[in-house]
One Martini backbone bead per residue (centre of mass of N, CA, C, O) as a GRO file, in nm:
protein
  312
    1MET     BB    1   8.344  -4.630   0.754
    2THR     BB    2   8.336  -4.436   1.022
    3GLY     BB    3   8.190  -4.136   1.000
    4ALA     BB    4   8.101  -4.067   0.690
    5ALA     BB    5   7.930  -3.783   0.761
    6GLY     BB    6   8.164  -3.648   0.851
    7PHE     BB    7   8.408  -3.439   0.805
    8ILE     BB    8   8.649  -3.636   0.762
    9GLY     BB    9   8.503  -3.884   0.648
   10ALA     BB   10   8.403  -3.762   0.376
   11HIS     BB   11   8.687  -3.698   0.268
   12VAL     BB   12   8.789  -3.991   0.273
   13VAL     BB   13   8.586  -4.120   0.091
   14LYS     BB   14   8.655  -3.957  -0.158
   15ALA     BB   15   8.957  -4.042  -0.178
   16LEU     BB   16   8.909  -4.352  -0.198
   17VAL     BB   17   8.725  -4.356  -0.447
   18GLU     BB   18   8.923  -4.206  -0.639
   19ARG     BB   19   9.137  -4.463  -0.608
   20GLY     BB   20   8.924  -4.737  -0.608
   21ASP     BB   21   8.772  -4.784  -0.360
   22GLU     BB   22   8.564  -4.965  -0.151
   23VAL     BB   23   8.285  -4.818   0.034
   24VAL     BB   24   8.167  -4.847   0.370
   25GLY     BB   25   7.921  -4.671   0.555
   26VAL     BB   26   7.897  -4.518   0.889
   27ASP     BB   27   7.609  -4.351   1.053
   28ASN     BB   28   7.390  -4.163   1.289
   29PHE     BB   29   7.309  -3.865   1.250
   30ASN     BB   30   7.332  -3.679   1.476
   31ASP     BB   31   7.249  -3.375   1.696
   32TYR     BB   32   7.504  -3.216   1.786
   33TYR     BB   33   7.460  -3.120   1.501
   34ASN     BB   34   7.336  -3.046   1.213
   35PRO     BB   35   7.219  -3.306   1.016
   36GLN     BB   36   7.212  -3.163   0.738
   37LEU     BB   37   7.517  -3.152   0.693
   38LYS     BB   38   7.553  -3.459   0.677
   39ALA     BB   39   7.359  -3.504   0.442
   40ASP     BB   40   7.513  -3.310   0.245
   41ARG     BB   41   7.775  -3.466   0.229
   42ILE     BB   42   7.635  -3.698   0.076
   43SER     BB   43   7.445  -3.545  -0.147
   44ILE     BB   44   7.680  -3.341  -0.243
   45PHE     BB   45   7.985  -3.405  -0.193
   46LEU     BB   46   7.906  -3.737  -0.266
   47LYS     BB   47   7.728  -3.765  -0.522
   48ASN     BB   48   7.969  -3.905  -0.728
   49TYR     BB   49   8.013  -4.125  -0.481
   50PRO     BB   50   8.020  -4.449  -0.432
   51VAL     BB   51   7.834  -4.529  -0.128
   52LYS     BB   52   7.758  -4.733   0.138
   53ILE     BB   53   7.497  -4.648   0.371
   54TYR     BB   54   7.473  -4.669   0.725
   55ARG     BB   55   7.214  -4.611   0.967
   56LEU     BB   56   7.403  -4.621   1.266
   57ASP     BB   57   7.502  -4.737   1.585
   58ILE     BB   58   7.802  -4.856   1.719
   59ALA     BB   59   7.668  -4.926   2.007
   60ASP     BB   60   7.515  -5.139   1.823
   61ALA     BB   61   7.611  -5.453   1.782
   62ASN     BB   62   7.390  -5.587   1.604
   63GLU     BB   63   7.386  -5.378   1.375
   64LEU     BB   64   7.690  -5.393   1.306
   65LYS     BB   65   7.702  -5.691   1.214
   66LYS     BB   66   7.551  -5.653   0.943
   67VAL     BB   67   7.776  -5.511   0.789
   68PHE     BB   68   7.975  -5.759   0.799
   69ALA     BB   69   7.779  -5.976   0.681
   70GLU     BB   70   7.717  -5.798   0.397
   71ASN     BB   71   8.039  -5.757   0.386
   72GLN     BB   72   8.369  -5.737   0.244
   73ILE     BB   73   8.603  -5.666   0.489
   74ASP     BB   74   8.958  -5.553   0.531
   75LYS     BB   75   8.913  -5.248   0.632
   76ILE     BB   76   8.933  -4.997   0.896
   77CYS     BB   77   8.791  -4.665   0.939
   78HIS     BB   78   8.779  -4.504   1.261
   79LEU     BB   79   8.587  -4.189   1.320
   80ALA     BB   80   8.379  -4.236   1.514
   81ALA     BB   81   8.247  -3.977   1.740
   82GLN     BB   82   8.235  -3.792   2.025
   83ALA     BB   83   8.279  -3.464   2.021
   84GLY     BB   84   8.418  -3.250   2.238
   85VAL     BB   85   8.506  -3.100   2.532
   86ARG     BB   86   8.267  -2.932   2.660
   87TYR     BB   87   8.034  -3.141   2.616
   88SER     BB   88   8.155  -3.352   2.827
   89LEU     BB   89   8.043  -3.189   3.077
   90GLU     BB   90   7.726  -3.227   3.001
   91ASN     BB   91   7.752  -3.533   2.826
   92PRO     BB   92   7.908  -3.807   2.919
   93GLY     BB   93   7.744  -4.059   2.816
   94VAL     BB   94   7.798  -4.027   2.502
   95TYR     BB   95   8.105  -4.096   2.525
   96ILE     BB   96   8.080  -4.381   2.625
   97SER     BB   97   7.908  -4.491   2.398
   98ALA     BB   98   8.070  -4.401   2.139
   99ASN     BB   99   8.384  -4.433   2.225
  100ILE     BB  100   8.382  -4.701   2.395
  101VAL     BB  101   8.160  -4.892   2.297
  102GLY     BB  102   8.196  -4.847   1.994
  103THR     BB  103   8.497  -4.931   1.977
  104HIS     BB  104   8.461  -5.209   2.094
  105ASN     BB  105   8.278  -5.310   1.862
  106ILE     BB  106   8.492  -5.281   1.645
  107LEU     BB  107   8.701  -5.473   1.769
  108GLU     BB  108   8.512  -5.719   1.778
  109SER     BB  109   8.466  -5.729   1.472
  110CYS     BB  110   8.751  -5.795   1.399
  111ARG     BB  111   8.760  -6.064   1.548
  112GLN     BB  112   8.497  -6.207   1.432
  113PHE     BB  113   8.581  -6.125   1.105
  114GLY     BB  114   8.899  -6.120   1.050
  115ILE     BB  115   9.015  -5.831   1.090
  116LYS     BB  116   9.359  -5.680   1.050
  117HIS     BB  117   9.270  -5.363   0.983
  118LEU     BB  118   9.322  -5.057   1.182
  119VAL     BB  119   9.203  -4.723   1.172
  120PHE     BB  120   9.219  -4.459   1.424
  121ALA     BB  121   9.084  -4.203   1.616
  122SER     BB  122   9.235  -3.959   1.781
  123SER     BB  123   9.396  -3.707   2.003
  124SER     BB  124   9.550  -3.421   2.128
  125SER     BB  125   9.398  -3.430   2.409
  126VAL     BB  126   9.578  -3.651   2.555
  127TYR     BB  127   9.808  -3.438   2.650
  128GLY     BB  128   9.704  -3.199   2.764
  129ASN     BB  129   9.922  -3.011   2.980
  130ASN     BB  130  10.189  -3.027   2.833
  131ASP     BB  131  10.514  -2.924   2.893
  132LYS     BB  132  10.607  -3.041   2.633
  133ILE     BB  133  10.760  -2.894   2.338
  134PRO     BB  134  10.648  -3.080   2.142
  135PHE     BB  135  10.428  -3.335   2.083
  136ALA     BB  136  10.493  -3.672   2.156
  137GLU     BB  137  10.426  -4.013   2.141
  138THR     BB  138  10.625  -4.059   2.408
  139ASP     BB  139  10.451  -3.912   2.582
  140PRO     BB  140  10.275  -3.874   2.851
  141VAL     BB  141   9.898  -3.978   2.879
  142ASP     BB  142   9.780  -3.987   3.214
  143ARG     BB  143   9.637  -3.664   3.215
  144PRO     BB  144   9.346  -3.600   3.156
  145ILE     BB  145   9.116  -3.294   3.123
  146SER     BB  146   8.899  -3.480   2.979
  147LEU     BB  147   8.672  -3.706   2.881
  148TYR     BB  148   8.741  -3.714   2.589
  149ALA     BB  149   9.041  -3.783   2.631
  150ALA     BB  150   8.992  -4.044   2.793
  151THR     BB  151   8.851  -4.201   2.562
  152LYS     BB  152   9.093  -4.192   2.363
  153LYS     BB  153   9.292  -4.341   2.542
  154SER     BB  154   9.122  -4.595   2.568
  155ASN     BB  155   9.134  -4.671   2.268
  156GLU     BB  156   9.439  -4.721   2.259
  157LEU     BB  157   9.448  -4.946   2.471
  158GLU     BB  158   9.249  -5.149   2.341
  159ALA     BB  159   9.393  -5.176   2.070
  160TYR     BB  160   9.647  -5.302   2.189
  161THR     BB  161   9.514  -5.554   2.307
  162TYR     BB  162   9.416  -5.664   2.026
  163HIS     BB  163   9.695  -5.685   1.913
  164HIS     BB  164   9.817  -5.878   2.126
  165LEU     BB  165   9.587  -6.110   2.123
  166PHE     BB  166   9.489  -6.095   1.779
  167GLY     BB  167   9.676  -5.940   1.561
  168LEU     BB  168   9.606  -5.648   1.532
  169ASN     BB  169   9.623  -5.391   1.313
  170ALA     BB  170   9.700  -5.070   1.476
  171VAL     BB  171   9.621  -4.722   1.397
  172GLY     BB  172   9.678  -4.420   1.559
  173LEU     BB  173   9.535  -4.080   1.531
  174ARG     BB  174   9.649  -3.760   1.622
  175PHE     BB  175   9.458  -3.495   1.605
  176PHE     BB  176   9.499  -3.139   1.500
  177THR     BB  177   9.283  -2.918   1.455
  178VAL     BB  178   9.052  -2.950   1.229
  179TYR     BB  179   9.004  -2.788   0.904
  180GLY     BB  180   8.737  -2.685   0.673
  181PRO     BB  181   8.546  -2.785   0.448
  182TRP     BB  182   8.267  -2.923   0.595
  183GLY     BB  183   8.267  -2.857   0.879
  184ARG     BB  184   8.232  -2.797   1.221
  185PRO     BB  185   8.012  -2.587   1.402
  186ASP     BB  186   8.169  -2.626   1.692
  187MET     BB  187   8.398  -2.488   1.581
  188ALA     BB  188   8.553  -2.192   1.602
  189TYR     BB  189   8.577  -2.107   1.298
  190PHE     BB  190   8.270  -2.149   1.245
  191LYS     BB  191   8.145  -1.978   1.468
  192PHE     BB  192   8.288  -1.717   1.394
  193SER     BB  193   8.170  -1.689   1.110
  194ASP     BB  194   7.878  -1.666   1.193
  195LEU     BB  195   7.902  -1.419   1.390
  196ILE     BB  196   8.051  -1.214   1.215
  197SER     BB  197   7.839  -1.215   0.980
  198GLN     BB  198   7.609  -1.114   1.207
  199GLY     BB  199   7.747  -0.911   1.420
  200LYS     BB  200   7.845  -1.091   1.648
  201PRO     BB  201   7.983  -1.198   1.923
  202ILE     BB  202   8.282  -1.345   2.039
  203ASP     BB  203   8.431  -1.604   2.215
  204VAL     BB  204   8.735  -1.541   2.408
  205TYR     BB  205   8.963  -1.739   2.544
  206ASN     BB  206   9.209  -1.640   2.747
  207GLN     BB  207   9.236  -1.367   2.582
  208GLY     BB  208   9.366  -1.538   2.327
  209ASN     BB  209   9.591  -1.726   2.491
  210LEU     BB  210   9.608  -1.946   2.243
  211LYS     BB  211   9.727  -2.257   2.101
  212ARG     BB  212   9.700  -2.395   1.761
  213ASP     BB  213   9.728  -2.688   1.545
  214PHE     BB  214   9.622  -2.621   1.257
  215THR     BB  215   9.460  -2.862   1.030
  216TYR     BB  216   9.413  -2.947   0.721
  217VAL     BB  217   9.209  -3.177   0.580
  218ASP     BB  218   9.389  -3.274   0.338
  219ASP     BB  219   9.626  -3.356   0.520
  220ILE     BB  220   9.477  -3.565   0.687
  221VAL     BB  221   9.392  -3.749   0.454
  222ALA     BB  222   9.677  -3.821   0.363
  223GLY     BB  223   9.748  -3.961   0.635
  224ILE     BB  224   9.526  -4.176   0.633
  225LYS     BB  225   9.604  -4.318   0.372
  226LYS     BB  226   9.888  -4.400   0.471
  227ALA     BB  227   9.787  -4.565   0.715
  228ILE     BB  228   9.620  -4.772   0.557
  229ASP     BB  229   9.867  -4.879   0.388
  230TYR     BB  230  10.050  -4.952   0.632
  231CYS     BB  231   9.911  -5.118   0.846
  232ARG     BB  232  10.106  -5.215   1.128
  233GLY     BB  233  10.073  -5.326   1.408
  234TYR     BB  234  10.144  -5.076   1.663
  235GLU     BB  235  10.042  -4.730   1.623
  236ILE     BB  236  10.132  -4.383   1.681
  237PHE     BB  237  10.016  -4.067   1.534
  238ASN     BB  238  10.086  -3.753   1.442
  239LEU     BB  239   9.845  -3.503   1.303
  240GLY     BB  240  10.002  -3.200   1.216
  241ASN     BB  241  10.123  -2.876   1.131
  242ASN     BB  242  10.372  -2.769   1.320
  243GLN     BB  243  10.213  -2.460   1.349
  244PRO     BB  244  10.126  -2.269   1.573
  245VAL     BB  245   9.840  -2.056   1.658
  246VAL     BB  246   9.731  -1.773   1.764
  247LEU     BB  247   9.416  -1.678   1.820
  248HIS     BB  248   9.442  -1.385   1.738
  249ASP     BB  249   9.560  -1.444   1.451
  250PHE     BB  250   9.333  -1.621   1.350
  251ILE     BB  251   9.114  -1.402   1.360
  252GLU     BB  252   9.249  -1.206   1.161
  253ILE     BB  253   9.238  -1.392   0.915
  254LEU     BB  254   8.932  -1.432   0.916
  255GLU     BB  255   8.856  -1.134   0.885
  256LYS     BB  256   8.990  -1.092   0.612
  257HIS     BB  257   8.817  -1.310   0.452
  258LEU     BB  258   8.532  -1.185   0.547
  259GLY     BB  259   8.543  -0.859   0.575
  260GLN     BB  260   8.533  -0.861   0.905
  261LYS     BB  261   8.491  -0.758   1.223
  262ALA     BB  262   8.528  -0.852   1.550
  263ARG     BB  263   8.342  -0.910   1.835
  264LYS     BB  264   8.475  -0.928   2.166
  265ASN     BB  265   8.448  -1.185   2.429
  266PHE     BB  266   8.620  -1.202   2.710
  267LEU     BB  267   8.746  -1.510   2.859
  268PRO     BB  268   8.816  -1.755   3.044
  269LEU     BB  269   8.932  -2.045   3.096
  270GLN     BB  270   8.818  -2.355   3.023
  271PRO     BB  271   8.720  -2.642   3.118
  272GLY     BB  272   8.950  -2.869   2.944
  273ASP     BB  273   9.136  -2.673   2.837
  274VAL     BB  274   9.413  -2.598   2.648
  275LEU     BB  275   9.681  -2.386   2.580
  276ALA     BB  276   9.831  -2.605   2.387
  277THR     BB  277   9.915  -2.715   2.049
  278TYR     BB  278  10.190  -2.946   1.935
  279ALA     BB  279  10.328  -3.119   1.671
  280ASP     BB  280  10.516  -3.400   1.647
  281ILE     BB  281  10.619  -3.533   1.305
  282ILE     BB  282  10.861  -3.729   1.272
  283LYS     BB  283  10.724  -4.008   1.254
  284ALA     BB  284  10.539  -3.954   1.008
  285LYS     BB  285  10.768  -3.885   0.816
  286LYS     BB  286  10.933  -4.152   0.840
  287ILE     BB  287  10.698  -4.378   0.803
  288LEU     BB  288  10.467  -4.219   0.610
  289ASP     BB  289  10.557  -3.977   0.442
  290TRP     BB  290  10.446  -3.717   0.615
  291GLU     BB  291  10.326  -3.376   0.541
  292PRO     BB  292  10.222  -3.072   0.552
  293GLN     BB  293  10.097  -2.808   0.300
  294THR     BB  294   9.902  -2.604   0.462
  295LYS     BB  295   9.835  -2.291   0.514
  296ILE     BB  296   9.637  -2.094   0.703
  297GLU     BB  297   9.560  -1.891   0.486
  298ASP     BB  298   9.464  -2.099   0.272
  299GLY     BB  299   9.263  -2.263   0.442
  300LEU     BB  300   9.071  -2.022   0.519
  301HIS     BB  301   9.003  -1.940   0.236
  302LYS     BB  302   8.860  -2.210   0.160
  303PHE     BB  303   8.650  -2.205   0.380
  304VAL     BB  304   8.510  -1.933   0.316
  305ALA     BB  305   8.424  -2.008   0.031
  306TRP     BB  306   8.243  -2.239   0.119
  307TYR     BB  307   8.064  -2.095   0.330
  308ARG     BB  308   7.933  -1.899   0.126
  309GLU     BB  309   7.816  -2.107  -0.068
  310TYR     BB  310   7.647  -2.278   0.137
  311ASN     BB  311   7.493  -1.994   0.251
  312SER     BB  312   7.352  -1.880  -0.031
   0.00000   0.00000   0.00000
């Protein structure tokens, strides 16, 4: 499991260990956001879940090889990545290192160590400002509007090449705006909670006229587990809630659960941002027998409960 101390990664580790899998985790605990939260995911959230953790950067091929040499690994769940659309405008180099070089090293490790099953994280960002709604896996994705999206599309292309040349079973999962307990502080719902709780204004882009297919982390984990068990051929699946929420409405629900009104600083659309994300999940329903179960009201309620406990 790469990105084992990350938001989604830690939840997947927990779910896999709970069902009896042996998990080896890799994470570099970088400082894109507070590394203490990553450490706490391991020491608190995964306290009673045995997992062997390697602190290393997957862009370091020699260090990565040690993980495979020291363990008998039969499947890889590759979630490690440099995330964030806006940050890719400021620090493009880290995206090339983590997402392209790092993923290449994972693919090479599959080839060198004879591993035939890879599930990897892609992103709804690859769709860019897709005119067709909802976004389907068959839609063209050759016009990314951020470097982050371009690196994720690159991962899909290289994974297909390794499938074609070396028989690697590779399943890519396009995640749609994942949220929930132990989440990422750079995500809007987490930042909004921080600022609203402190009585500070929140930045609302495009006057709040954005739609996002917010997907609760437990639903994403269920989809990842099904993909790990399915893992054959080369496939891409959307994992999204299939019910986009207008940012205005999302903020209102968050205000309700926090018990505080937000002070809003309205701003124009930011470079790299898309106007809407909306997952067509017909393929995931049909092949993986997966569909989301969590409504936005319930998911945000669970997040706020965790947020208050963690920060108390």
